[in-house]
C-alpha positions in Angstrom: 33.0 -5.4 -3.7 33.3 -5.1 -7.5 32.8 -1.8 -9.2 29.7 -3.1 -11.0 28.0 -4.0 -7.8 28.9 -0.6 -6.3 27.2 1.1 -9.2 24.1 -1.0 -8.9 24.0 -0.3 -5.2 24.4 3.4 -5.7 21.6 3.4 -8.3 19.3 1.5 -6.0 19.8 4.0 -3.2 19.1 6.9 -5.6 16.0 5.1 -6.9 14.6 4.6 -3.3 15.3 8.3 -2.5 13.5 9.5 -5.6 10.5 7.1 -5.2 9.9 8.6 -1.7 9.1 11.9 -3.3 7.5 10.9 -6.6 4.0 9.3 -6.8 1.9 8.8 -9.9 -1.8 9.5 -9.7 -4.6 9.0 -12.2 -4.6 12.7 -13.0 -0.8 12.8 -13.4 0.8 9.3 -13.7 4.4 8.5 -13.4 6.6 8.0 -16.5 9.3 5.5 -15.4 12.4 4.5 -17.4 14.5 1.4 -17.4 17.6 1.0 -19.5 19.8 -2.0 -20.2 22.8 -2.2 -22.4 20.8 -3.3 -25.4 17.3 -1.7 -24.9 15.4 1.1 -23.2 11.9 0.7 -21.7 9.4 3.3 -20.6 6.0 2.9 -18.9 3.3 5.2 -17.5 2.0 4.0 -14.2 -0.7 5.0 -11.7 0.7 4.2 -8.3 -2.5 4.7 -6.4 -4.4 2.1 -8.4 -1.4 0.0 -9.3 -2.2 0.2 -13.0 0.1 0.5 -16.0 -1.5 2.7 -18.6 1.0 2.7 -21.4 4.3 1.0 -22.3 6.9 1.5 -25.0 10.3 0.1 -25.6 12.8 -0.7 -28.3 11.2 -4.1 -28.5 7.8 -2.6 -29.4 6.5 -3.7 -32.8 6.6 -0.2 -34.2 10.3 0.2 -33.4 11.7 -3.3 -33.5 14.1 -3.8 -36.3 14.0 -0.1 -37.5 17.3 0.9 -35.9 20.6 -0.7 -36.4 21.3 -0.7 -32.7 18.6 -0.3 -30.0 20.8 0.8 -27.1 21.7 4.3 -28.3 20.4 7.8 -28.1 18.5 7.6 -31.4 16.6 4.6 -30.1 15.8 6.4 -26.9 14.4 9.3 -28.8 12.2 7.0 -30.8 10.9 5.4 -27.6 10.2 8.9 -26.1 8.2 9.8 -29.2 6.3 6.6 -29.1 5.4 6.8 -25.4 4.2 10.4 -25.9 2.0 9.3 -28.9 0.5 6.4 -26.9 -0.1 8.7 -23.9 -2.1 11.1 -26.1 -4.1 8.2 -27.5 -5.1 7.3 -23.9 -5.8 11.0 -23.0 -2.8 11.5 -20.8 -1.2 14.9 -21.3 0.8 15.4 -18.1 3.1 12.9 -16.3 5.7 12.9 -13.5 9.1 11.8 -14.8 10.9 9.1 -12.8 14.4 8.5 -14.0 14.7 5.4 -11.7 18.0 6.4 -10.2 19.8 6.9 -13.6 21.6 10.2 -14.1 19.6 12.7 -16.3 22.1 12.3 -19.1 22.4 10.4 -22.4 19.6 8.0 -23.2 17.4 9.0 -20.3 17.6 12.7 -21.2 17.0 11.9 -24.9 13.9 10.0 -24.1 12.6 12.8 -21.9 13.3 15.5 -24.4 11.7 13.5 -27.2 8.5 13.0 -25.1 8.5 16.8 -24.4 8.9 17.7 -28.1 5.9 15.5 -28.9 3.8 17.6 -26.4 3.9 15.5 -23.2 4.2 17.7 -20.1 6.9 16.3 -17.7 
């Protein structure tokens, strides 16, 4: 087994373990994060109704082309601020943070901190 597939398998196991405990409701939806090498994505989801309320990513029109590189911590901070702004526009003040099996470090941590600084309660 290659090192890459071992990492992917380990993240998948962590994600399943986390998702057993975390559920998003309409009162407190789930803020989930996905990161690739080039971009970072965040969305706010109500698991009980199966609805996505808000999305933001480095590909969003407000952020696209602003940063020199969209796969770094600065881009993650911008996505965190944007997701918080969109949540407040929809009336969402509290969310449950789902890191999707990623370590709470680097870009994932930067996104969470930026959302908190904008007033979103995680």
